[in-house]
N, C-alpha and C positions, 0 to 999 in steps of 0.2 A: 923483419923481426917478428917472431912468433910470440904468442901469449906467454909461453914459459920463459922466454928470454927477456921479458920486460922487467926491469928491476923494480922492486917494491920498496916501500919506505924501510929504511934500516938495512937494506941488502947491499949498500954500496961497498965494493971490495976494498976501496982505499981508505976507509974510515976505521979508526980503532974502536974497540968496544967501549961503551961508556963505563966510567968508573962507578963502582957501586956507591950508593948514597950512604952516608953515615946514618945509623939508626937514630930515631928521635930520642932525646934523653928521657929515660924512664927510670923508675925506681921509687923507693918510698919517699924521697925528698920531693920529687916532682908531683907525685900523686897526692901527697899531703898538701902541698901548696894549692894545687888545682881544686882539691876537695874543700879547702878552706875558702876559696873564692866562690865556690858554687853553693855554699851554705846559705840559707835564706837570712841568717842573722849577720852575714858578712857585710861590713860597711863599704866594700869595694865599689858597688854600684852607686852608692850615695856619693862617694868621692869622685867617681867618674862623671856623674851628673853635675856635681858642683863645679868641677873643672870645665866641663862643656859650657856651662852658664857663664863662668868668668871669662873664658875665651870669647864667647859670643858678645858679651858686653865690651870687651876690649876691642873687637873688630868693629862694633858699632861706633865706638869712640874714635877709632882710627879713621873710619869712613867720614864721620862728621868733621874731624879735623881737616881732612883733605878737601872736603866740599866747602868748608866755611870761607875760604878765600876766593871762591869762584862765583861769579854772577851769572854766567851762562849755564842754563839748565842742561843743555846738551853735553857740556863738559862734566856735569855732576853725575850723570847717569852711570858711567862705568864704576864710579866709587860706590854708588848706591847699590848697584847689582853685585859687585864683587865683595864689598865689605859688609854693608848693612844687611843685605838679604842673607848672606852666609852666617852673619852673627845672629840674626833672628832665628835662622834654622837651628843653630847650635843651642840657643836658649831653649827652644821647644824640645829638642832631643834631650837636653839636660833635665828639664822639668819632668819629662816622661820617664826618664831613668830613675829619678828620685821617687816618683809616684809608684813605679813598679817595685822598687826596693821597699817602700813602705807597705805595700800590699803583701809582699813576700813575707816581711817581718810579722805582719798581723796574722797571716795565715799560719806561720810557724807557732806563734803564741797560741792561737786558737787550737791547733793540733795538740800542743803540749797540754793545754787545759783539758781537752777531751780525753787524752790518754790518762791523765791523772783521775778524771771522773770515772773512766772505765775501770781503772785499777781499784778505786774505792768501791765501786758497785760490785766488782767480782769478789771482794772480801766479805760482803754481806752474805749471811747464810739464808737459805730459803726458809720460810716459816715451817715450823714443825707440822708434820702431817698428822692430822687428827683422825680419830676413828670415824668411819663413814657414818653419817647420820642415817637413822632408819628411814627407809622409803615410806612415803605416805601412800596409803591405800585410799582409794576413792570409795566412799560409801554411797550407795544409792539413796537418795532421799525418797521418802514415801510420797508418791504423788496421788492425789485424790481424784 
């Protein structure tokens, strides 16, 4: 078999061509929804963080319930690792998401205030230009 006869990926003669993929949904509806979620004032990140925290506490509760009837520590470890550690991780992720959302909202508010201040400052007129003051000439003092 020569190098030109070696089939390459996708060159199999007995396969049918792949069906074209349907295009991703686009249009004003999808774009508007995505823009709404990306806005710094959107509460979506706060809700996602609160949901992660709630699920994390739920997992910790489930893990505690499963472990509460076991006296053998070796039998408690799988519940600790699978439920409690995952729950703790979700709580950390949720708190981080809420903190990021709060910082984004504060930055948007700060940006809005600075834009308002810039607009107010641009409305101020520069002071009227006065006639140039006459230049002082230095006189020599009489030295003795």
